[in-house]
C-alpha positions as CSV (number, residue, x, y, z in Angstrom):
1,M,-65.3,-46.4,41.6
2,Y,-65.3,-50.1,40.2
3,K,-67.6,-51.2,38.0
4,V,-68.6,-55.1,37.5
5,Q,-69.0,-56.7,34.2
6,K,-71.9,-59.2,34.6
7,K,-72.2,-62.3,32.3
8,D,-74.7,-60.5,30.0
9,G,-72.1,-57.9,29.6
10,I,-73.9,-55.1,31.7
11,L,-71.8,-53.2,34.0
12,E,-73.1,-52.4,37.2
13,D,-71.2,-50.6,40.1
14,F,-69.0,-52.7,42.5
15,D,-71.2,-53.5,45.6
16,R,-68.9,-55.3,48.4
17,G,-72.4,-55.7,50.3
18,K,-73.5,-58.3,47.2
19,I,-70.4,-60.3,48.1
20,I,-71.2,-60.4,51.8
21,S,-74.9,-60.8,51.4
22,G,-74.1,-63.8,49.1
23,L,-71.4,-65.5,51.6
24,V,-73.8,-65.1,54.6
25,K,-76.6,-66.8,52.6
26,A,-74.2,-69.7,51.9
27,G,-73.7,-70.3,55.6
28,A,-70.7,-67.8,56.3
29,S,-70.5,-66.0,59.7
30,A,-70.6,-62.0,59.1
31,E,-67.0,-62.1,60.3
32,E,-65.7,-64.6,57.5
33,A,-67.7,-62.8,54.8
34,E,-66.1,-59.4,55.9
35,K,-62.6,-61.0,55.7
36,V,-63.5,-62.4,52.1
37,A,-64.9,-58.8,51.2
38,L,-61.8,-56.9,52.6
39,E,-59.3,-59.4,50.6
40,I,-61.1,-58.7,47.3
41,D,-61.0,-54.9,48.1
42,T,-57.5,-55.4,48.2
43,W,-57.3,-57.6,45.1
44,L,-59.6,-55.2,42.9
45,P,-57.1,-52.8,42.0
46,T,-54.8,-55.5,40.6
47,A,-57.6,-57.2,38.8
48,A,-59.3,-54.2,37.1
49,V,-58.6,-53.2,33.7
50,D,-60.0,-49.4,32.9
51,N,-61.5,-50.0,36.5
52,V,-63.7,-52.9,35.2
53,V,-63.5,-56.4,36.6
54,N,-65.6,-59.6,35.5
55,S,-68.2,-61.0,37.9
56,L,-66.7,-64.7,37.3
57,D,-63.5,-63.1,38.4
58,I,-64.6,-61.6,41.5
59,R,-66.7,-65.1,42.4
60,V,-63.7,-67.3,41.8
61,K,-61.2,-65.1,43.8
62,G,-63.7,-64.9,46.6
63,L,-64.3,-68.5,46.5
64,S,-60.3,-69.3,46.7
65,I,-60.3,-66.8,49.9
66,L,-63.1,-68.7,51.2
67,K,-61.5,-72.0,51.0
68,M,-58.7,-70.8,53.2
69,I,-61.1,-69.4,55.8
70,N,-64.0,-72.0,55.7
71,P,-63.7,-75.1,53.3
72,Q,-67.3,-76.3,54.3
73,I,-68.9,-73.0,53.4
74,A,-66.8,-72.5,50.3
75,E,-68.1,-76.0,49.1
76,K,-71.7,-74.9,49.6
77,F,-70.9,-71.4,48.1
78,D,-69.3,-72.8,45.1
79,G,-72.6,-74.9,44.2
80,Y,-74.9,-71.8,44.7
81,Q,-76.3,-70.4,41.8
82,K,-79.0,-67.7,42.0
83,T,-82.4,-68.7,40.5
84,G,-82.5,-67.7,36.9
85,E,-79.0,-67.9,36.1
């Protein structure tokens, strides 16, 4: 199981559902979000160090994938910030 290191240093379990949810909230279709999540699943083993990957690295990778699939949604997602961050 992979862990994600958040900005504040806290580690949590990798949850591909969060990727899908965030992308759908930004306007991606469920199919587009699933494609991005699958690509990230494939990329994770190459990016993780001791099974840990930085949350920003996941965001950057997801955004680069989304830009190829749907550039308009990628632009919207890029501007998206969670409230309180």
